[in-house]
Biopython code that builds the backbone (N, CA, C, O; Angstrom):
import numpy as np
from Bio.PDB.StructureBuilder import StructureBuilder

atoms = [
    (1, "MET", "N", (23.310, 3.669, 7.198)),
    (1, "MET", "CA", (22.997, 3.716, 6.166)),
    (1, "MET", "C", (23.937, 2.712, 5.426)),
    (1, "MET", "O", (24.250, 2.917, 4.253)),
    (2, "ARG", "N", (24.374, 1.648, 6.106)),
    (2, "ARG", "CA", (24.644, 0.140, 5.164)),
    (2, "ARG", "C", (23.348, -0.963, 5.716)),
    (2, "ARG", "O", (22.869, -1.794, 4.945)),
    (3, "ARG", "N", (23.078, -0.877, 6.552)),
    (3, "ARG", "CA", (21.581, -1.506, 7.021)),
    (3, "ARG", "C", (20.490, -0.998, 5.243)),
    (3, "ARG", "O", (19.908, -1.878, 4.608)),
    (4, "LEU", "N", (20.472, 0.268, 4.873)),
    (4, "LEU", "CA", (19.460, 0.361, 4.109)),
    (4, "LEU", "C", (19.651, -0.344, 2.924)),
    (4, "LEU", "O", (18.657, -0.766, 2.333)),
    (5, "ARG", "N", (21.311, -0.636, 2.263)),
    (5, "ARG", "CA", (21.595, -0.555, 0.979)),
    (5, "ARG", "C", (21.336, -2.383, 1.002)),
    (5, "ARG", "O", (21.027, -3.062, 0.023)),
    (6, "GLU", "N", (21.643, -3.034, 2.863)),
    (6, "GLU", "CA", (21.282, -4.234, 2.384)),
    (6, "GLU", "C", (19.699, -5.195, 2.455)),
    (6, "GLU", "O", (19.644, -6.425, 2.417)),
    (7, "LEU", "N", (18.426, -4.191, 2.572)),
    (7, "LEU", "CA", (17.431, -4.345, 2.393)),
    (7, "LEU", "C", (16.906, -3.447, 1.054)),
    (7, "LEU", "O", (15.790, -3.389, 0.537)),
    (8, "ARG", "N", (17.706, -3.023, 0.838)),
    (8, "ARG", "CA", (17.911, -2.954, -1.112)),
    (8, "ARG", "C", (18.010, -3.657, -1.669)),
    (8, "ARG", "O", (17.293, -3.799, -2.659)),
    (9, "ARG", "N", (19.094, -4.605, -1.290)),
    (9, "ARG", "CA", (19.362, -5.827, -2.018)),
    (9, "ARG", "C", (18.328, -7.234, -2.022)),
    (9, "ARG", "O", (18.029, -7.979, -2.954)),
    (10, "GLU", "N", (17.867, -7.257, -0.364)),
    (10, "GLU", "CA", (16.565, -8.788, -0.145)),
    (10, "GLU", "C", (16.032, -8.481, -1.680)),
    (10, "GLU", "O", (16.159, -7.733, -2.650)),
    (11, "LYS", "N", (15.448, -9.452, -1.237)),
    (11, "LYS", "CA", (13.929, -10.075, -2.568)),
    (11, "LYS", "C", (12.316, -9.130, -1.435)),
    (11, "LYS", "O", (12.114, -9.121, -0.221)),
    (12, "VAL", "N", (11.926, -8.815, -2.012)),
    (12, "VAL", "CA", (10.281, -8.987, -2.004)),
    (12, "VAL", "C", (9.602, -9.568, -2.590)),
    (12, "VAL", "O", (9.511, -9.427, -3.809)),
    (13, "THR", "N", (8.498, -10.905, -1.503)),
    (13, "THR", "CA", (7.602, -10.729, -2.364)),
    (13, "THR", "C", (5.746, -9.577, -2.802)),
    (13, "THR", "O", (4.764, -9.409, -2.080)),
    (14, "LEU", "N", (5.904, -9.293, -3.591)),
    (14, "LEU", "CA", (4.311, -8.739, -4.074)),
    (14, "LEU", "C", (3.257, -9.389, -4.119)),
    (14, "LEU", "O", (3.443, -10.496, -4.623)),
    (15, "THR", "N", (1.942, -9.145, -3.733)),
    (15, "THR", "CA", (0.746, -9.575, -4.743)),
    (15, "THR", "C", (0.266, -8.188, -5.313)),
    (15, "THR", "O", (-0.511, -7.379, -4.808)),
    (16, "ALA", "N", (0.809, -8.152, -6.265)),
    (16, "ALA", "CA", (0.341, -7.226, -7.391)),
    (16, "ALA", "C", (-1.840, -7.942, -8.371)),
    (16, "ALA", "O", (-2.380, -9.040, -8.503)),
    (17, "PHE", "N", (-2.155, -6.775, -8.664)),
    (17, "PHE", "CA", (-3.260, -6.096, -9.121)),
    (17, "PHE", "C", (-2.745, -5.557, -10.126)),
    (17, "PHE", "O", (-1.648, -5.043, -10.345)),
    (18, "SER", "N", (-4.074, -5.807, -10.988)),
    (18, "SER", "CA", (-4.152, -5.418, -12.574)),
    (18, "SER", "C", (-5.113, -4.289, -11.495)),
    (18, "SER", "O", (-5.425, -4.278, -10.305)),
    (19, "ASP", "N", (-5.353, -3.363, -12.744)),
    (19, "ASP", "CA", (-6.196, -1.581, -12.847)),
    (19, "ASP", "C", (-7.425, -2.553, -13.076)),
    (19, "ASP", "O", (-8.177, -2.607, -12.104)),
    (20, "GLU", "N", (-7.664, -3.074, -13.802)),
    (20, "GLU", "CA", (-8.798, -3.742, -14.185)),
    (20, "GLU", "C", (-10.109, -4.589, -12.751)),
    (20, "GLU", "O", (-11.302, -4.878, -12.842)),
    (21, "ASP", "N", (-8.944, -4.741, -11.395)),
    (21, "ASP", "CA", (-9.103, -5.214, -10.660)),
    (21, "ASP", "C", (-9.052, -4.065, -9.715)),
    (21, "ASP", "O", (-9.511, -3.146, -10.394)),
    (22, "MET", "N", (-8.829, -3.697, -8.820)),
    (22, "MET", "CA", (-8.296, -2.893, -8.480)),
    (22, "MET", "C", (-9.182, -2.106, -7.826)),
    (22, "MET", "O", (-8.802, -1.416, -6.880)),
    (23, "GLU", "N", (-11.099, -2.112, -8.446)),
    (23, "GLU", "CA", (-12.045, -1.317, -8.102)),
    (23, "GLU", "C", (-12.360, -1.627, -7.424)),
    (23, "GLU", "O", (-12.647, -0.973, -6.421)),
    (24, "ALA", "N", (-12.606, -3.829, -7.697)),
    (24, "ALA", "CA", (-13.310, -4.516, -7.334)),
    (24, "ALA", "C", (-12.767, -5.151, -6.274)),
    (24, "ALA", "O", (-13.574, -5.515, -5.419)),
    (25, "ILE", "N", (-11.266, -5.459, -6.030)),
    (25, "ILE", "CA", (-11.023, -5.359, -5.204)),
    (25, "ILE", "C", (-11.127, -4.144, -3.855)),
    (25, "ILE", "O", (-11.001, -4.548, -2.699)),
    (26, "ALA", "N", (-11.302, -3.054, -4.066)),
    (26, "ALA", "CA", (-11.614, -1.797, -3.430)),
    (26, "ALA", "C", (-13.475, -1.985, -2.072)),
    (26, "ALA", "O", (-13.864, -1.776, -0.923)),
    (27, "LYS", "N", (-13.911, -2.506, -3.414)),
    (27, "LYS", "CA", (-14.894, -2.742, -3.019)),
    (27, "LYS", "C", (-14.984, -3.533, -2.308)),
    (27, "LYS", "O", (-15.773, -3.426, -1.369)),
    (28, "LYS", "N", (-14.227, -4.608, -2.478)),
    (28, "LYS", "CA", (-14.154, -6.071, -1.810)),
    (28, "LYS", "C", (-13.359, -6.304, -0.039)),
    (28, "LYS", "O", (-13.280, -7.276, 0.712)),
    (29, "LEU", "N", (-12.965, -5.095, 0.037)),
    (29, "LEU", "CA", (-12.292, -4.831, 1.295)),
    (29, "LEU", "C", (-12.762, -3.444, 2.158)),
    (29, "LEU", "O", (-12.214, -2.872, 3.100)),
    (30, "GLY", "N", (-14.233, -3.108, 1.295)),
    (30, "GLY", "CA", (-14.587, -2.075, 1.901)),
    (30, "GLY", "C", (-14.055, -0.172, 2.052)),
    (30, "GLY", "O", (-14.150, 0.767, 2.841)),
    (31, "LEU", "N", (-13.476, -0.511, 0.675)),
    (31, "LEU", "CA", (-12.572, 0.716, 0.758)),
    (31, "LEU", "C", (-13.419, 1.407, -0.247)),
    (31, "LEU", "O", (-13.718, 2.579, -0.020)),
    (32, "TYR", "N", (-13.831, 0.848, -1.296)),
    (32, "TYR", "CA", (-14.393, 2.056, -1.972)),
    (32, "TYR", "C", (-14.474, 2.679, -2.510)),
    (32, "TYR", "O", (-14.173, 2.673, -3.704)),
    (33, "ASP", "N", (-15.207, 4.064, -1.490)),
    (33, "ASP", "CA", (-16.160, 4.688, -1.315)),
    (33, "ASP", "C", (-14.768, 6.007, -0.839)),
    (33, "ASP", "O", (-14.745, 7.182, -1.205)),
    (34, "ASP", "N", (-14.207, 5.613, -0.346)),
    (34, "ASP", "CA", (-13.758, 6.582, 0.629)),
    (34, "ASP", "C", (-12.340, 6.809, -0.742)),
    (34, "ASP", "O", (-11.691, 7.850, -0.844)),
    (35, "ILE", "N", (-12.211, 6.001, -1.329)),
    (35, "ILE", "CA", (-11.005, 6.262, -2.404)),
    (35, "ILE", "C", (-11.678, 7.089, -3.505)),
    (35, "ILE", "O", (-11.175, 8.169, -3.814)),
    (36, "LYS", "N", (-13.008, 6.557, -4.237)),
    (36, "LYS", "CA", (-13.673, 7.393, -4.754)),
    (36, "LYS", "C", (-14.201, 8.685, -4.176)),
    (36, "LYS", "O", (-13.787, 9.677, -4.776)),
    (37, "CYS", "N", (-14.905, 8.890, -3.297)),
    (37, "CYS", "CA", (-15.087, 9.999, -3.164)),
    (37, "CYS", "C", (-13.851, 11.165, -2.351)),
    (37, "CYS", "O", (-14.051, 12.244, -1.794)),
    (38, "GLY", "N", (-12.774, 10.516, -2.548)),
    (38, "GLY", "CA", (-10.937, 11.289, -1.820)),
    (38, "GLY", "C", (-11.156, 11.437, -0.400)),
    (38, "GLY", "O", (-10.760, 12.523, 0.023)),
    (39, "ASN", "N", (-11.724, 10.588, 0.557)),
    (39, "ASN", "CA", (-11.418, 10.168, 1.620)),
    (39, "ASN", "C", (-10.329, 9.127, 2.087)),
    (39, "ASN", "O", (-10.102, 8.849, 3.264)),
    (40, "ALA", "N", (-9.782, 8.670, 1.148)),
    (40, "ALA", "CA", (-8.477, 7.374, 1.524)),
    (40, "ALA", "C", (-7.210, 8.829, 1.217)),
    (40, "ALA", "O", (-6.860, 9.657, 0.377)),
    (41, "LYS", "N", (-6.838, 8.148, 3.100)),
    (41, "LYS", "CA", (-5.057, 8.214, 2.911)),
    (41, "LYS", "C", (-3.983, 7.824, 3.121)),
    (41, "LYS", "O", (-3.986, 7.290, 4.230)),
    (42, "CYS", "N", (-2.942, 7.780, 2.628)),
    (42, "CYS", "CA", (-1.525, 6.889, 2.584)),
    (42, "CYS", "C", (-1.501, 6.615, 3.835)),
    (42, "CYS", "O", (-2.114, 7.462, 4.484)),
    (43, "ILE", "N", (-0.947, 5.596, 4.597)),
    (43, "ILE", "CA", (-1.641, 5.609, 5.298)),
    (43, "ILE", "C", (0.789, 6.026, 6.275)),
    (43, "ILE", "O", (1.201, 6.089, 7.433)),
    (44, "ILE", "N", (1.467, 6.154, 4.930)),
    (44, "ILE", "CA", (2.190, 6.405, 5.025)),
    (44, "ILE", "C", (2.985, 8.574, 5.363)),
    (44, "ILE", "O", (3.643, 9.213, 6.184)),
    (45, "CYS", "N", (2.233, 8.760, 3.999)),
    (45, "CYS", "CA", (2.908, 10.221, 3.833)),
    (45, "CYS", "C", (1.353, 11.278, 3.655)),
    (45, "CYS", "O", (1.316, 12.489, 3.441)),
    (46, "GLY", "N", (0.210, 10.337, 3.828)),
    (46, "GLY", "CA", (-0.709, 10.886, 4.925)),
    (46, "GLY", "C", (-1.528, 12.195, 3.127)),
    (46, "GLY", "O", (-2.026, 13.321, 3.121)),
    (47, "GLY", "N", (-1.282, 11.347, 2.176)),
    (47, "GLY", "CA", (-1.848, 12.823, 1.230)),
    (47, "GLY", "C", (-2.491, 11.355, 0.839)),
    (47, "GLY", "O", (-2.385, 10.183, 1.201)),
    (48, "MET", "N", (-3.525, 12.466, -0.524)),
    (48, "MET", "CA", (-5.268, 11.394, -1.036)),
    (48, "MET", "C", (-4.844, 10.487, -1.302)),
    (48, "MET", "O", (-3.619, 10.519, -1.183)),
    (49, "VAL", "N", (-5.256, 9.495, -1.672)),
    (49, "VAL", "CA", (-4.923, 8.170, -2.156)),
    (49, "VAL", "C", (-5.879, 8.399, -3.412)),
    (49, "VAL", "O", (-5.823, 9.579, -3.066)),
    (50, "THR", "N", (-6.608, 8.408, -4.409)),
    (50, "THR", "CA", (-6.937, 8.148, -5.541)),
    (50, "THR", "C", (-7.217, 7.306, -6.018)),
    (50, "THR", "O", (-6.912, 6.424, -5.216)),
    (51, "PHE", "N", (-8.041, 6.410, -7.667)),
    (51, "PHE", "CA", (-7.687, 4.710, -8.192)),
    (51, "PHE", "C", (-6.682, 5.485, -8.770)),
    (51, "PHE", "O", (-5.764, 4.691, -8.563)),
    (52, "GLU", "N", (-5.917, 6.822, -9.574)),
    (52, "GLU", "CA", (-5.410, 7.065, -10.258)),
    (52, "GLU", "C", (-3.508, 6.685, -9.573)),
    (52, "GLU", "O", (-2.597, 6.372, -10.339)),
    (53, "ASN", "N", (-3.368, 6.799, -8.328)),
    (53, "ASN", "CA", (-2.248, 6.812, -7.572)),
    (53, "ASN", "C", (-2.050, 5.429, -6.290)),
    (53, "ASN", "O", (-1.101, 5.019, -5.622)),
    (54, "LEU", "N", (-3.437, 5.065, -6.420)),
    (54, "LEU", "CA", (-3.356, 3.769, -5.648)),
    (54, "LEU", "C", (-2.485, 2.767, -5.389)),
    (54, "LEU", "O", (-2.995, 1.666, -5.599)),
    (55, "GLY", "N", (-1.603, 2.736, -5.093)),
    (55, "GLY", "CA", (-0.257, 1.567, -5.112)),
    (55, "GLY", "C", (0.153, 0.027, -4.061)),
    (55, "GLY", "O", (0.980, -0.813, -4.417)),
    (56, "ALA", "N", (-0.655, -0.041, -2.739)),
    (56, "ALA", "CA", (-0.790, -1.098, -2.178)),
    (56, "ALA", "C", (-1.683, -0.421, -0.848)),
    (56, "ALA", "O", (-1.705, 0.689, -0.317)),
    (57, "PHE", "N", (-2.433, -1.783, -0.614)),
    (57, "PHE", "CA", (-3.167, -1.900, 0.883)),
    (57, "PHE", "C", (-2.301, -2.398, 1.888)),
    (57, "PHE", "O", (-1.074, -2.358, 1.793)),
    (58, "LEU", "N", (-2.869, -2.826, 2.768)),
    (58, "LEU", "CA", (-1.169, -2.664, 3.548)),
    (58, "LEU", "C", (-2.785, -2.919, 4.925)),
    (58, "LEU", "O", (-3.864, -2.357, 5.114)),
    (59, "LYS", "N", (-1.807, -4.398, 5.723)),
    (59, "LYS", "CA", (-3.376, -4.451, 6.325)),
    (59, "LYS", "C", (-2.175, -4.683, 7.599)),
    (59, "LYS", "O", (-1.103, -5.275, 7.722)),
    (60, "LEU", "N", (-3.228, -3.685, 8.574)),
    (60, "LEU", "CA", (-2.756, -3.224, 10.010)),
    (60, "LEU", "C", (-3.552, -3.297, 11.064)),
    (60, "LEU", "O", (-4.342, -2.524, 11.607)),
    (61, "GLY", "N", (-2.984, -4.989, 11.347)),
    (61, "GLY", "CA", (-3.592, -5.845, 13.009)),
    (61, "GLY", "C", (-5.588, -6.078, 11.981)),
    (61, "GLY", "O", (-5.640, -6.699, 10.919)),
    (62, "SER", "N", (-6.713, -5.530, 12.543)),
    (62, "SER", "CA", (-7.373, -6.062, 11.209)),
    (62, "SER", "C", (-7.658, -4.793, 10.588)),
    (62, "SER", "O", (-8.809, -4.477, 10.888)),
    (63, "GLU", "N", (-7.361, -4.323, 10.189)),
    (63, "GLU", "CA", (-7.625, -2.751, 8.834)),
    (63, "GLU", "C", (-6.752, -3.158, 8.105)),
    (63, "GLU", "O", (-5.864, -4.007, 8.190)),
    (64, "ILE", "N", (-7.135, -2.379, 7.282)),
    (64, "ILE", "CA", (-6.722, -2.762, 5.586)),
    (64, "ILE", "C", (-6.833, -0.534, 5.063)),
    (64, "ILE", "O", (-7.628, 0.404, 5.010)),
    (65, "LYS", "N", (-5.260, -0.925, 4.806)),
    (65, "LYS", "CA", (-4.683, 0.881, 5.099)),
    (65, "LYS", "C", (-4.660, 0.897, 3.287)),
    (65, "LYS", "O", (-4.666, -0.155, 2.647)),
    (66, "THR", "N", (-4.638, 2.021, 2.752)),
    (66, "THR", "CA", (-4.217, 2.274, 1.176)),
    (66, "THR", "C", (-2.848, 3.519, 1.780)),
    (66, "THR", "O", (-2.657, 4.565, 2.402)),
    (67, "VAL", "N", (-2.058, 2.173, 0.858)),
    (67, "VAL", "CA", (-0.719, 3.245, 0.311)),
    (67, "VAL", "C", (-0.478, 4.096, -0.715)),
    (67, "VAL", "O", (-0.590, 3.381, -1.710)),
    (68, "CYS", "N", (-0.120, 5.583, -1.197)),
    (68, "CYS", "CA", (0.240, 5.249, -2.528)),
    (68, "CYS", "C", (0.814, 5.276, -3.563)),
    (68, "CYS", "O", (1.752, 4.751, -2.963)),
    (69, "ASP", "N", (1.184, 5.376, -4.559)),
    (69, "ASP", "CA", (2.130, 4.956, -5.665)),
    (69, "ASP", "C", (3.655, 5.165, -5.270)),
    (69, "ASP", "O", (4.404, 4.318, -5.757)),
    (70, "ASP", "N", (4.305, 6.218, -4.411)),
    (70, "ASP", "CA", (5.339, 7.045, -4.635)),
    (70, "ASP", "C", (5.713, 5.650, -3.855)),
    (70, "ASP", "O", (5.112, 4.802, -3.195)),
    (71, "SER", "N", (7.194, 5.928, -4.360)),
    (71, "SER", "CA", (7.873, 4.462, -4.343)),
    (71, "SER", "C", (8.503, 4.535, -2.523)),
    (71, "SER", "O", (8.309, 3.561, -1.797)),
    (72, "LYS", "N", (9.192, 5.715, -2.021)),
    (72, "LYS", "CA", (9.107, 5.952, -1.060)),
    (72, "LYS", "C", (8.358, 5.403, -0.195)),
    (72, "LYS", "O", (8.911, 4.866, 0.765)),
    (73, "CYS", "N", (6.842, 5.384, -0.299)),
    (73, "CYS", "CA", (5.795, 5.126, -0.044)),
    (73, "CYS", "C", (6.130, 3.634, 0.491)),
    (73, "CYS", "O", (6.395, 3.235, 1.625)),
    (74, "LEU", "N", (6.005, 2.879, -0.897)),
    (74, "LEU", "CA", (5.465, 1.684, -1.064)),
    (74, "LEU", "C", (6.700, 0.883, -0.219)),
    (74, "LEU", "O", (6.409, -0.254, 0.154)),
    (75, "TYR", "N", (8.222, 1.447, 0.153)),
    (75, "TYR", "CA", (9.271, 0.663, -0.381)),
    (75, "TYR", "C", (9.292, 0.255, 1.616)),
    (75, "TYR", "O", (9.642, -0.819, 2.105)),
    (76, "LYS", "N", (8.633, 1.938, 2.656)),
    (76, "LYS", "CA", (8.172, 1.647, 3.501)),
    (76, "LYS", "C", (6.970, 0.801, 4.337)),
    (76, "LYS", "O", (6.869, 0.543, 5.536)),
    (77, "ALA", "N", (6.258, 0.539, 3.390)),
    (77, "ALA", "CA", (4.845, -0.130, 3.550)),
    (77, "ALA", "C", (5.327, -1.734, 3.391)),
    (77, "ALA", "O", (4.753, -2.661, 3.963)),
    (78, "ILE", "N", (6.356, -1.867, 2.607)),
    (78, "ILE", "CA", (7.087, -3.446, 2.161)),
    (78, "ILE", "C", (7.967, -3.659, 4.085)),
    (78, "ILE", "O", (7.807, -4.682, 4.752)),
    (79, "ILE", "N", (9.020, -2.134, 4.685)),
    (79, "ILE", "CA", (9.303, -2.842, 5.686)),
    (79, "ILE", "C", (7.981, -2.622, 6.195)),
    (79, "ILE", "O", (7.704, -3.820, 6.236)),
    (80, "ILE", "N", (7.039, -2.121, 6.575)),
    (80, "ILE", "CA", (6.046, -2.251, 7.662)),
    (80, "ILE", "C", (5.786, -3.885, 8.050)),
    (80, "ILE", "O", (5.841, -4.409, 9.163)),
    (81, "ALA", "N", (5.350, -4.768, 6.163)),
    (81, "ALA", "CA", (4.779, -5.278, 6.258)),
    (81, "ALA", "C", (5.448, -6.641, 6.672)),
    (81, "ALA", "O", (4.951, -7.661, 7.149)),
    (82, "ARG", "N", (6.880, -6.286, 6.296)),
    (82, "ARG", "CA", (7.989, -7.436, 6.086)),
    (82, "ARG", "C", (7.842, -7.602, 8.215)),
    (82, "ARG", "O", (7.423, -8.640, 8.726)),
    (83, "GLU", "N", (8.293, -6.339, 9.081)),
    (83, "GLU", "CA", (8.027, -6.609, 10.119)),
    (83, "GLU", "C", (6.655, -6.927, 11.233)),
    (83, "GLU", "O", (6.876, -7.379, 12.357)),
    (84, "LEU", "N", (5.541, -6.689, 10.851)),
    (84, "LEU", "CA", (4.710, -7.923, 10.904)),
    (84, "LEU", "C", (4.555, -8.960, 11.275)),
    (84, "LEU", "O", (4.256, -9.551, 12.312)),
    (85, "LYS", "N", (5.054, -9.337, 9.245)),
    (85, "LYS", "CA", (5.294, -11.117, 9.899)),
    (85, "LYS", "C", (6.107, -11.412, 10.664)),
    (85, "LYS", "O", (5.968, -12.618, 10.866)),
    (86, "HIS", "N", (6.784, -11.088, 11.148)),
    (86, "HIS", "CA", (7.650, -11.629, 12.461)),
    (86, "HIS", "C", (7.415, -11.317, 13.348)),
    (86, "HIS", "O", (8.047, -11.710, 14.328)),
]
sb = StructureBuilder()
sb.init_structure("model")
sb.init_model(0)
sb.init_chain("A")
sb.init_seg("    ")
for serial, (resi, resn, name, xyz) in enumerate(atoms, 1):
    if name == "N":
        sb.init_residue(resn, " ", resi, " ")
    sb.init_atom(name, np.array(xyz, "f"), 0.0, 1.0, " ", f" {name:<3s}", serial, name[0])
structure = sb.get_structure()
């Protein structure tokens, strides 16, 4: 539990994008059709990701995955991204 508290105190740098840019970014990443058609899933919880609940894009190897906007999923995605950097 102590480690979790320590992680919550650390500063995390995130690249943010506006709602207006979301569709353009999804198109550029080749994810637009999956998100629009309801085929995109959150890599963390497995729930459906739409443009209304898209929280993040997560690069895993050569693939880009979607993450929903649930705070627990976003937090776990941050941890994964941090571990992949090291």
